[in-house]
C-alpha positions as CSV (number, residue, x, y, z in Angstrom):
1,M,0.0,0.0,0.0
2,T,1.3,3.4,-1.0
3,L,0.0,6.5,0.9
4,K,0.6,10.0,-0.4
5,I,0.4,12.6,2.3
6,L,0.4,16.3,1.5
7,V,2.2,18.3,4.2
8,E,2.0,22.0,4.8
9,E,4.9,23.0,7.0
10,E,4.5,26.1,9.3
11,Y,1.6,27.9,7.5
12,G,3.0,27.8,4.0
13,Y,6.7,28.0,4.8
14,K,7.2,24.8,2.8
15,Y,5.1,22.2,1.1
16,W,5.9,18.5,0.9
17,L,4.7,15.3,-0.8
18,W,5.4,12.5,1.6
19,T,5.0,9.0,0.2
20,V,5.0,6.0,2.6
21,N,4.4,2.3,2.3
22,K,2.4,2.2,5.5
23,P,-1.3,2.4,6.3
24,F,-2.6,5.7,7.7
25,E,-3.1,4.3,11.2
26,S,0.6,3.5,11.4
27,V,1.7,6.9,10.3
28,Y,-0.9,8.6,12.6
29,S,0.4,6.5,15.6
30,R,4.0,7.4,14.9
31,M,3.2,11.1,14.6
32,K,1.1,11.1,17.7
33,N,4.0,9.6,19.7
34,S,6.5,12.2,18.2
35,I,4.5,15.4,18.5
36,N,4.8,16.6,22.1
37,E,5.4,19.9,24.0
38,N,8.9,20.1,22.6
39,F,7.9,19.5,19.0
40,Y,8.8,22.2,16.4
41,S,8.9,21.4,12.7
42,G,12.0,23.5,12.2
43,N,14.1,21.7,14.8
44,P,15.9,19.7,13.4
45,G,13.6,20.3,10.4
46,L,11.5,18.2,8.1
47,P,11.8,15.5,6.9
48,A,14.3,14.6,9.7
49,Q,11.7,14.2,12.4
50,F,9.8,11.6,10.4
51,N,12.6,9.8,8.5
52,F,10.6,7.1,6.8
53,G,9.1,7.1,3.4
54,Q,10.1,9.5,0.7
55,W,9.8,13.3,1.1
56,K,9.8,15.6,-1.9
57,Q,9.5,19.4,-1.4
58,I,6.9,20.8,-3.8
59,D,5.9,24.3,-4.7
60,W,2.6,26.1,-3.9
61,E,1.1,25.4,-7.4
62,E,1.7,21.6,-7.1
63,Y,0.3,21.6,-3.5
64,R,-2.8,23.3,-4.8
65,R,-3.3,20.7,-7.5
66,Y,-3.3,18.0,-4.8
67,T,-5.7,19.9,-2.5
68,I,-8.2,21.6,-4.8
69,G,-7.1,20.7,-8.3
70,D,-6.8,17.8,-10.7
71,R,-4.6,15.6,-8.5
72,R,-6.9,15.8,-5.5
73,E,-7.9,12.1,-5.7
74,E,-4.3,11.0,-5.5
75,A,-3.7,12.2,-1.9
76,G,-4.6,9.8,0.8
77,A,-4.0,12.2,3.7
78,Y,-3.2,15.8,4.6
79,A,-1.1,17.2,7.4
80,H,0.0,20.5,8.9
81,L,3.2,20.4,10.9
82,H,4.4,23.3,13.0
83,M,4.2,23.0,16.8
84,E,2.6,20.6,19.2
85,D,-0.6,22.7,19.6
86,D,-1.4,23.1,15.9
87,S,0.0,20.1,14.1
88,W,-2.4,17.5,12.7
89,I,-2.9,14.7,10.1
90,E,-6.1,13.6,8.7
91,E,-7.2,11.0,6.1
92,A,-8.3,12.6,2.8
93,N,-11.9,11.3,3.1
94,N,-12.3,13.1,6.5
95,V,-11.1,16.6,5.2
96,E,-14.0,19.0,4.4
97,W,-13.1,21.4,1.5
98,R,-15.2,24.5,1.1
99,P,-15.2,26.4,-2.2
100,A,-14.0,29.9,-2.1
101,G,-16.7,32.5,-1.6
102,R,-19.0,30.1,0.2
103,F,-19.0,32.2,3.4
104,D,-19.1,35.9,3.7
105,N,-18.6,37.6,7.1
106,G,-19.7,34.5,8.9
107,K,-22.9,34.1,6.9
108,E,-23.5,31.5,4.3
109,S,-23.9,33.0,0.9
110,D,-25.5,31.8,-2.4
């Protein structure tokens, strides 16, 4: 099984395509055990903190293609890595994408 994980590091500092030959549950468990009060994505830096699988740094345009574009179906999971209190990983089928312009000042628009 090959799992492609799209990773946003530190609010757009870098974007990564992380490919692993493990099920999501295994990756989730490993991340959960590694992300603690001392975790910071810049120390020693990605991909060193999770040194399994293949990491490829990608640009913003490619990241967009995997999140809202023509390659969206290829991603099996999405993650944000920064610090302990804001890092997360989620399977793709559990991520809710909202189209731009759907909400205006907190009110749903047509």
